[in-house]
N, C-alpha and C positions, 0 to 999 in steps of 0.2 A: 504494500500500500504506500509506504513512504517513498519507494523508488519511483512509482508512478507519479506521486505528488511532486517530487523534485523535477521529473521530466516535464511536467506541465509548465513549471516556472522557467525552465531552460528554454522553452519555446517562446518566452517573452509574452505570455498571455497577460492582458491588462489586469490590474488589481483594483478592486473597488473598495473605497474606504468610507465607512459611515461612523460618525462620532455621536450622533443623536438618534439612536436606533428605535424610535417608536415606529409603528407599522406604517403610518402615512408617510413619514419622512423617508423610511426605507424604500417604499414603493416609488417615491418621487425621484430619489437620487441614484438608485442602482441602475446600472447600464443594461442589465438583463434580468429575467425573472429568477436567476439562480444566485443572486448576491446575498450572502448573510450579512449580519451586522453585529456590533458589539464593542466592547472596550477591554483594556488591559490596565491593571494597576499593580504596583509593588506594595506589599503590606508592611514592609520594614523589617521583616524577620524571616526571609528566605522563601516566601511564597509569591507567585504571580497569580493574581485573582481578577475576576471580572465576570462578564456574561457574554454570551454569543447566541444569536437566534437567526434562524432562516425564516423570513416572513412568509414563505410559501408553505411552511409546515410548522405552524406555531405550537402544535401539540407534540412535536417530536424534539428530542435532544440531538444536537449536532456535535461534532468533534472539534477540538481546537488543537493545533500543533505548535510546539515550542521549538524555536531555533536559537542558536547562539552565534555571534560573530566570531570567526576563527581565521587564522592565517591560511592562505591558499594552499599551503602544503599539507594541511590536516587531512588525513584519510577520510573520505566520504564528504568532504566539503564541496559545496555547489556554489557557483557564481550566480547571483541574482541581479536582475536588471533594475530599472527605476521602480520605485523611488529609493531602493536600497543601494544598488551598485556595489555590492561587496560579497565576500565569501561567507556562507553560513553553513552550520552543521545541524542536522535534525537531532533533537534530544528525546522528545516524548510526545505522546498523545493522551489527551484526557477528554472525557465526555462532559459537555456543558449541560448538565441536567440536575444541578443542585437547586434546592428550593429556598435557601437562605435569603432573606430580604435584603441584607447588606450587599450580597453578591449580585443580586438582581436589580439594584437600585437604578442602574443606567440602562437597563433594558425594560422600558416602561410598558411593554406589551403585556406584562403579567406572565404567570406560569413559572416553570422551573428551568432556568437557562444559565445558572451560575456555574462557575468552575474554579478550582484551586489547583495549582501545579507547584510542587516544590522544586526549587532549583537543585539539580543533581549535585552530589557531594564533590565531584571533580571541579565544579565551578564555585564552590564555597571555599575559596583559597585565599581570601582577603586581597584579591587582585580585581581591578576594574573589569567588568564584563558588560556586553551589550546583548540584549535578548529581543526577539521578535515573536509575536503570536499571530497565527492565522486562524480564522474561522472557516471551516470546511463546508462547502455546499453539500446539501443532503443527497444530491443525485450524482455527485462526482464530476459535475461539469467544470468548465474552466473559469468559473466566476467566484473563486474563493476570495475572502476579504482579509487584508492585512489590518489588524486592529490597532487603534490609536488610544492614547490615554485620555481620560475624560476632559472635555473642554478644550482640547488641543488637537484639532483634526489631522494634523500632520506629524504629531509626536509619536511616531511608530516605535522608535528605539527606546527600550527601557534600560537605562544605564545605571548599574548598581555595583557596589562592592560588598561581597558577602563573605563572612567568616564563619566561625563556629556559631550555630544558631542558639539563641537563648531559650530557656524554658519559658513557656507561656501558660497562662491559666487564670483562674479567679477563685476566690472564696466568695461564693454566690450568696450565702446566707445561712440561717439557722432555723431549725424546726425540730420540735419534739426532742430537745436535749441533744441535738446532733448538728454538726457543721457540715455543709456540703458545698461542693464546687468541682473544679476540673483542673487538670494539669497535663501538659504534653511536652515532651522533649522532641522538637522537630528533627533533630539529628537521628533519632531512633523512633520514628512515629509509630511503628508497629508494636513497640514494646511499652507496656505500662510503666510509669515511673511513680514516685511517691511524693508526698508532701510532709514537711515537718511543721508543726503548729506551736506557736509561742503566744503567751499572753503578756500584756503590759510592756511590750517592746519587741523588736526583732531579735534575731540571734545575737548574742553578745550583750544584750541589754535586758530582754525579757526573760520569762521563765518557760522552758520547754515543757509541754504537757503531753506530747505524743505525736504519732505519725499515722498515715493511712496510705494504702496503695490505691492508686487511681486506675482501677480495673473494672469499673462498673459501666454498663451501657448508658448512652444518652443520645437520643435521636437528634437533638439540636446540634450536637457536635458533628455528627455524621452529615447533617444537612449543610454544615459549613465546609464539608469536604475532608474532614479528618477521618482517617481509617482507624478501625479498632475501637476499644473501650478505654475511656480516659476520665471518667467521673470518679469522685471519691466521696465517701460518707465517713465522718469521724464522730464517734460517740464521746461526748464531753465528760471529763472525769469529775468526780464529786467535789474536787477542790475549787471548781468554778461554779458550783450550783448553790450559791449562797445569797443570791439577789444583788450582788455587787455588779455594777456596770464595768465591764472590762473590754479592752481592745485586743483583738486577735490578729496575729500576723502569720502569714502562710508562705513558706519557702518551698519552691519546687526543686526536686533533686535532679541535677544534670547527669545523665547516664554516660556522658562522654568526659567526665571529670572536669567539666567547666564549673563556673560559679553557680551555687545553689541560690538563685535569685528569688526575691520576693515576687510572687505572682500578682500581687496587688500593691501598687505604690503606697496606698493608704490602708490603714487597718479597718476592720469591721468591728462594730460594737455589739455586745450581747450581754444580757442578764437574764437569769432564770428566777422568776418570782413564784408565787403560789398560784399555779394554774394558768400562768400567763408568761410569755417570754418577750423581752425586748430584743428585736432581731435586726437592729441596725441603728444608724444615726450617730450623733444628733445631726439633723439638717437645720440650717439656719433659715428661718422664715422672715425675720425682721432683724437687721443688723443696725444697732444704734449708731455706730460710727459712720455708716454709709446711708442709712435710710431715714434717720430722724430729721424732723423739720425744725426742731428747737431742742434745747437741753432736756426739757421735761416731756418730750415725746418718747415715752418709754412704756413697755409692757408692765402693768402693775395689777393685773387681775386675770383670772382664767380666761382663755380664748373662747370666743363665741363666733358662730358663723351662720349665714343664711344666704339663699339665692334670691336675687332681686327679680323684677318682672322681665328683664331683658336677658336673664340667664347668668349674670355675673355672680361670682362668689364674693361675698363681703365678709371680711374677717376682722375682728377687733379684740385686742387685749388691752383693757381700758386703763387710763390714767385720769387724773382730774382735768386734763385737757385731752378730750377723746377724739381719736381719729381712726379711720378704717383703712384696710388694704383691700383693693378691689382687682379682680381679674377674671378671665374666663374659666379658670380652674385653680386649684391650690398650688400648682406648679408655676403659675404665671401671675402671681399677685404683685401689684404695684402699690406702694404706700402713698396714700393721698394726703397732702398737707392741708386740705380743707378741714376745718374743725367741725366735727359732727355734734359735739356737745361741749360747750364751754361752761366751766363752773361759774356760778353766780357770785360766790364769795360774799354773800350777804351775811351780816354779822349776827343778828339775834339767833339763838339756838331754835326759837320757836318758828323761824322762817322755814326750817327744813329745806334749805336751798343754799347749801354752803359749798363744801368741796364734794364734787360729784363724779363718781365712777359709773360708767354704763356696765352694769353687772350681768344683766340677762336680757336677751332679745327674743322676739318671736314675730314672724311676719306671716299673716294668713294668705297673702296674695302676691307678695313680692313688691308691692307698692307701699302699703302701710306697714310700718315696723313699730311694735310696741316694745318699750324698754322699761326694765326695773333698774333703779339707780341706787347704788350704795352711797349714802350721804354721810359725810363726817363733819361735825362741828368741833373745832379745836379752840379752846379758850386761851391758850398761851399765845403771846405775841412775838417778842423779839427772837426767841430761839429758832424754832423751825421756820416760822413764817418769813422772817427777815432774811435768814440765811439762804433759803431757796429762792428768794427774789420773786415771790408772788406778792400781790398787793398786801399791805398791812391789813390784818383781818379784824381784830376785835379789841375791845377795851381790855387792858390788862387786869381790870377789876374782875373780869370773868375767869381769871386764873391766878390765884394768889402766888403760885409758884411759877409764874410765867417766864421768869428769867432762866431759861434752860441753857446750860453751857454746851459748847461744841463737844464733839467726840474727843476723847483724850488724845487720840493720835492725829487730830486736826483734819481728818479726812471727810467729815460730814457731821451733821447735827444728830444728837440723840433724838429719839422719837418717844417722848414720855407717854405713859399710858394713864395719865390723869388729865383732867380738863378735856375729856374726850366723850362725845355724845353721838352715837350712831343711829341712823334710821334708814328706812327704805322708802323711796318715792317712785313716781312714774313719769315717763316722758313718752313722746310719740314722734315718729317721722312719717310724714304724709306722702312722700314720693322719693324715689331714688335720687341721691345727690343733694337732697335738702337736709338741713340740720334737724336734730331732735329738739323738740320744744315741749313746753308744759301742756297738759291736757287743756281742752277748750275752757273758756271762761265759765266760771260757776262750778267746775269740777275740781275737787281738791286733788293735789298731787300726792298726798300722803297715803302710803300703803301700810306701813307697819312702824310703830315706835313703842317704846316702853310707856306704861301708864304713869310715868314719873317725869317730873321736870328736871332740867339740867341743874346739877349741883356742882359749883366750882371746886369744892373741897373733896370731891370723890378721888379715891386713890386707885381707881381702875377704870378701864373703858367700859361704858355701859351701852346697852341698846342692841339693835339687830343689825347684823352685817349681811350684805348681799352675798348670796351663796351660789346655787347651781344655775344651770340654764333652765329655761322654761320648757316643760314637756307637755305636749298635747296627747292625752291618754286615749289614742285610737288604735294602737298597734298591739295591745295585749290581748285582743280577741282575734280569732281567725277572720280573714277577709270574707265579707258577706254576712257575718253574724249580726243579728239585730242588736241595737243599742239597749243597754239595761235601763230599767226604770230609775227615776230620780231617787237619790238616797243621800243621807248625811254621811254615810260610810263610803269608803273606797269601793269601786267596782271595776272589774276588767272592762276596758273599752268604753268607759262612761263619757268620753268626749270632753272632759274638763281639762283645765290647764293647771299643772302642778309645778311647784318650785320648792326647793329646800333652802332654808336660810340658817345662818349661824347666830344662835342666841347666846349672849353673854349673861352669866348669872347676875342677879340683882335682887335684893341688896347682897353685898359681899359678906354673907354670913353662912353659917352651917345649914340654915333652912331658908334659902332664898325663895322669893315669890316666883321669879323667873329662873328656871333651872337651866344649867349649861348644857348645850348640845345642838343638834340639828333639828329644826322645826319644819314641818311640812305644811305648806299653804296651797290653796287651790281657788280657782274662780271659774265662772262660766262666761265672763265678759271681760276681756283684756282692756277694753276701752274705759272701764269704770274702776279706778284705783281702789275705791272703797268696798268693792265686791269681794276682795280676797278674804278667805276665812281659814283659820288655823285649826289643826288637829288638836283636840283637847285631851287625848289619851284614852278615851273610851267611847263617848257618845257620838263622836264624829267631828266633822268640820263645822263647828258651831261657834268658835271663838272669833270675835271681831277685835279690831284694834281701835284705840281711842286717842285723840289728841289731848295731851295733858295740859294744854294751854287754852284759855287762861287759868282754868282751875283743874287740878288733877283729880281723878276719881277717888272716892273714899273706899272703893272695893277693887283695888288693882288686880287681885287674883282672878277676876273675871275677864281681864283683857290681856292675858299673856298666853303663850303657846306651850304645849307639852312636847318636849323633844321626842323624836322617834329614834334617835341614836344619841348616845351620850359620849362626849369627847373628853379628853384630858382637861382638867381644870385650867382655864385661862387660854386654852388653845382650840383651834378649829377641830370639829369632829371629822372623821375620814369619809364623809358622804356628802359634803356640802359644796363641792366645786364643779361638778359636772353631773349630768343626768341623762342617760340614754336608755332605750329599749334594746337589749342584746338579742338579735335574731339568732345568734349561735347558742347562747345559753337559755334563751326563752325566759329571761328575767330582766327586771330593771337593774341597771348597773350604774354605779357612780365611781368617781375617782377623786382623790384629794391628796394634796401634799401636806402632811402633818406628822404627828408623833403618836405612836401606839405601842402597846406591848408592855411586858414586864421582864427585864428593864425596858424603859421607854426607848424607842428607836425612831429617829426622824427618817422619813422616806416617803415615797409615793405609794398609796394604798388604794384598793378598790373594795367595794362591797356590793352584794346583790340582794334583791328582794322580789317577792311575788306580788306584793300589794302596796309598796311604798311606805307602809307604816311599821313594818317589821323587817329588820335588816340583819343579814348575817354578820358575824365578826369580820373585822377588816382583814384583808389578805394583801400580801406584799406584791407590788408591781415591780419596783426597782429601788434599791437602796442607794440613792444619790446623796451627795453632800448637800443638805438642805440649809437654807439661810437661817433657820431657827436654831441651828447648832453650830454654824460656822463662825469663825473669828471675824473681826471687823474688816479684814482685808482679804479674806479667803474666798475665791470664787465659789458660787453655790447656786442652787436651784430653788424655785418656789412656784406655787400654783400648779394646778393640773386640770386638764380636760381631755376627754377622748372625742375625737372626730374621725368618722369613717368617710374618706374622700369619695368612696363609691356609693354612699347612701343617696337614694333618690328622693328623700323627703326635702322639702324646701328649707327646713331649719336643722337638718342633720341630726335628727332625733333618734336614729337607729344606728347600731354598730354591728357589723358582722364579726366573723372570726378574726379578721385583720382590721386594724384601725391605726390611728396615730395618737400618741400621747403628746399633747402640747404643754409646754412648760416654759417658765422664764429662767434664763441663765444670767446670773449676776456676775459680770466680769470685773469684780473688785480688784483693785491693784494699789498697793501702798505707794503714796507719793503722787497719785493722780487726784487733783482737786475735786473732780466730779465723779469719783469712783462709785458713789452710791447711785449714780444715774446710768452708768454704762451697763445697760441690760439688753439682752437679745431675746427674741422669741424663737424657740427651737422646738423641734418635734422629733420623736422617736417612733419608728414603726413597731407595733406590738402585735402579737398573735396569741389568742386565747386557745388553750388546749381543750380537747373534748371533755365535756363534763363527766 
């Protein structure tokens, strides 16, 4: 076959060159019905790759031939005419029938027309070489095509210098306490090689934890044109199954005694929690250094997301100057410097309109977005307020200990937990791109506050803190099931809107009226802030909230909520930062960054429930260095929310087996004046194991 092929070219038959081989272009440019089309590329590690197709037989694979430029005295060399005008030697033939999309990207007719040819060992001698590739007509006619490189119609020659080929591969990920990936030594492609795996650094730095032979089949590698079996599966040892986030480094073993190179230039992260695995990351979603619109444009609350009426994803991790990131999907978000909700900074605590974080959102139609606001009133003046350069807020008489000193290391102000009064209020956005505003005139913005007035001499923060996302309870019944009748109790699929909030105990005594923990609220009308009702612990959602101004009630016990989950005293419970319906576990699921256990351990936890009022004990997601335990200049994490990018609900209220854990990473650094502001929003891919 090769002798006949060389003879054809010795007869100086014309060569047809196609660099944009879609069917219409091929039909227009070819000089006869027998002209194939395609491209050739060098992959950087010993392979010539590309695609080749004969437009007359799109459902058939054709052959490609590889030639190398040689001296005229080389046995078997043939003199080629234009456009080569030089001596070439035939090396090998391959069938262009691979289905890999990267190989086929230049042959836009579709189908399987890719090829991969390894440069023979004789020409991997670290000397410059010139290669040519022909696409062979399906019927053996004289209209074979000399292939060019993409975008350069006359760049037929592939000029490369190839030596010993490097080990290639990847650590693709983790699943069910195993690491998996692939590795190939191209110098010995038919022979499986091994990987050595390290944690917390590559060889010489990290800790060796084991090795695996890459001898398992994987169809996608064969579709790439690699022969044999080259996948590996590595069972993780018990030493890394403690919930700690670790970096894994993978070295491929060179069978030709070359260097055992890292198959991935960057490590992969993994942690095994209780029933859930962190299987990668962290991925930076918002980088304060690059994306912030001002110093105080930082993530300071769990992330929330919704799709607007034009299909864009809106993502927010609130600060008291609230902005969203918007894009067609979670991979293409752009941070918008337009302020969506600016804090009013109004002074009196009874205004309930002070420092405002957009804590929870829900959009029924993509146009209107209802929001719950975490509102903070701080009575102190010069310390925090002046230092962080927001407008002077309040009369110092509202906080007798208002002169708060800076942090001892000079890196930022202390945040005292006195002169602090929390509440939850409501806002609404009436159309995409518009700011969030107060409810219409005549509608109170107040959702929840303690039935006590602000007391300047309090030695702890009091009130209700914005907690989870808002959840529309329509997913806990099978599709098509009838809605249950109205009831004061929770019912599957009752169509009501639920939210968890963080209640701080008050008074600060052994028997407080408001107990510490996560309270559950619900409403049937998001447009009416006064319609939210709290769970009372037994009779149902019958507790309303009351404004303690101008006169506080004499029966405050009737206007507080009963927690459905009790947290560590003074700290957030592990169920108050995110709320989704798990389609994988068929239960409600929450996540929170807090402290649990005995002894107490700061980490990210999750909990599940059948009915929102009874929750399982907290389970570990990942043991990160949390800001509640870190030193003043130690990088740390805080806040947690689960978002499933593949969820089809408008408000991302469901999560499947795989989702993303969104959290704030605090890049604190000693000597940086704004180290308490340098915060990024990051995400980790997580996978829940089967129940």
